[in-house]
C-alpha positions, -999 to +999 in steps of 0.1 A: -292-644-132-292-638-094-270-659-071-267-665-034-233-674-019-229-689+015-194-693+030-172-700+060-135-698+065-113-720+087-096-724+111-122-711+136-113-690+166-142-684+190-123-658+210-114-635+182-121-633+144-090-646+125-075-624+098-088-646+071-124-643+084-121-605+086-107-602+051-135-624+037-162-604+053-146-571+041-146-584+005-183-594+007-193-562+025-175-540+000-187-558-032-217-546-052-240-572-035-272-570-016-288-589+012-254-593+029-255-611+062-223-618+081-221-639+113-196-659+134-205-693+118-216-684+083-220-656+059-244-650+030-248-625+002-270-622-029-265-603-061-262-605-099-241-633-112-212-612-123-209-594-090-212-626-069-186-645-090-162-616-089-166-613-051-161-651-047-129-650-067-115-621-046-128-637-014-109-670-021-077-653-031-076-629-001-088-653+025-062-680+015-035-653+015-046-642+050-042-677+064-074-696+057-067-734+055-102-741+042-130-721+026-164-738+023-188-722+000-220-728-018-235-709-047-271-712-056-291-697-085-320-679-068-336-662-098-334-646-132-331-610-141-317-581-121-284-563-125-257-584-140-282-607-156-271-626-187 
């Protein structure tokens, strides 16, 4: 199964990316995911179910530890097959 995750972390700071946002982006960019797109108001990534779920777990733990007060995320099934399929 393939999944897409979309997420944002708060609180926002329009002048400089807060530590929790930087950490969350680093987690997603270093995970074994594809189609990663990071931006100031939202981030998306796609990959096999196992890789996405592992990255989401790490993202939540590290972003909260780095000061996030809210993490909004959405996970969608986008297809079957591919690496990590079950």
